[in-house]
C-alpha positions as CSV (number, residue, x, y, z in Angstrom):
1,M,257.7,295.3,-33.3
2,V,258.9,297.0,-36.4
3,I,256.4,298.9,-39.0
4,K,257.6,297.7,-42.3
5,R,254.3,299.0,-44.6
6,I,251.8,301.6,-43.9
7,G,248.7,301.6,-46.3
8,V,248.8,304.5,-48.4
9,L,245.1,305.2,-48.8
10,S,244.3,304.3,-45.5
11,A,247.2,307.0,-44.4
12,G,245.8,309.2,-46.7
13,K,241.8,309.2,-45.2
14,L,243.5,309.7,-41.7
15,A,245.3,312.6,-42.8
16,G,242.6,314.1,-44.8
17,I,240.2,313.7,-41.9
18,I,242.5,315.0,-39.4
19,A,243.5,318.0,-41.7
20,A,240.0,318.9,-42.2
21,A,239.0,318.8,-38.8
22,I,241.7,321.6,-38.1
23,G,240.3,323.3,-41.4
24,L,237.0,323.5,-39.4
25,I,238.5,324.9,-36.6
26,V,240.5,327.7,-38.5
27,G,237.1,328.3,-40.6
28,L,235.3,328.8,-37.1
29,L,238.0,331.2,-36.0
30,L,238.3,333.1,-39.6
31,F,234.4,333.5,-38.9
32,L,234.3,334.8,-35.5
33,F,237.3,337.5,-36.3
34,S,236.1,338.3,-39.7
35,S,232.5,339.0,-38.3
36,L,234.0,341.2,-35.5
37,L,236.3,342.8,-37.7
38,G,233.4,343.6,-40.3
39,A,231.0,344.9,-37.3
40,V,234.1,347.2,-36.2
41,V,234.9,348.6,-39.6
42,G,230.9,349.0,-40.7
43,N,230.4,350.8,-37.3
44,S,233.6,352.9,-37.5
45,L,232.4,354.1,-40.9
46,G,228.7,354.4,-40.2
47,Q,227.7,351.4,-42.3
48,G,225.9,348.5,-41.3
49,S,227.3,346.6,-45.0
50,G,230.6,345.4,-43.0
51,M,228.9,343.1,-40.8
52,A,227.4,341.5,-43.7
53,A,230.7,341.1,-45.4
54,G,232.3,339.9,-42.6
55,L,229.5,337.4,-41.9
56,A,229.7,336.4,-46.0
57,G,233.6,335.9,-45.7
58,G,233.5,333.8,-42.2
59,V,230.8,331.4,-43.6
60,A,232.9,330.7,-46.9
61,G,235.8,330.0,-44.6
62,I,233.6,327.6,-42.4
63,I,232.6,325.7,-45.5
64,V,235.6,325.9,-48.2
65,L,238.5,325.6,-45.5
66,P,237.7,322.3,-44.3
67,I,237.2,321.0,-47.9
68,L,240.6,322.5,-48.7
69,Y,242.3,321.4,-45.9
70,G,240.9,317.8,-46.4
71,V,241.8,317.2,-50.0
72,F,245.4,318.8,-49.3
73,G,245.7,316.8,-46.2
74,F,244.4,313.5,-48.0
75,I,247.3,314.2,-50.7
76,G,249.8,314.9,-48.2
77,G,249.3,311.5,-46.3
78,V,249.4,309.7,-49.2
79,I,252.6,311.1,-50.6
80,Q,254.2,310.8,-46.9
81,A,253.1,307.2,-46.2
82,F,254.7,306.4,-50.1
83,I,257.9,308.1,-49.1
84,Y,258.0,305.9,-45.7
85,N,257.1,302.6,-47.9
86,L,260.2,303.7,-49.6
87,A,262.6,304.4,-46.9
88,A,261.5,301.9,-44.6
89,G,262.1,299.3,-47.3
90,V,265.8,300.7,-47.4
91,V,266.4,301.0,-43.7
92,G,263.8,298.3,-42.2
93,G,261.2,300.2,-41.3
94,L,260.2,302.2,-37.6
95,Q,260.9,300.2,-34.5
96,I,258.1,300.8,-31.7
97,E,258.6,299.2,-28.4
98,V,255.2,298.1,-26.5
99,E,254.3,296.6,-23.3
């Protein structure tokens, strides 16, 4: 079995969804660590505002990072599929062995 062409938009959509999921995970980690860091810094300075700033940055990360990762993942997937199609035209495609 040889893959001779990849649908450029379908590869882009798939890569965008995968990248958005990774962006969500990174955003959640950013939320967790920025909240903790904000609480520690705010507590050590004797102010409660560090926690609020950490939460705001973390929430923005949960919203913004999946969107940015998804957009750039889509663009990257489209570019990779396009380049694969050009290369497969020259060398004949990717050979896959299945049972």
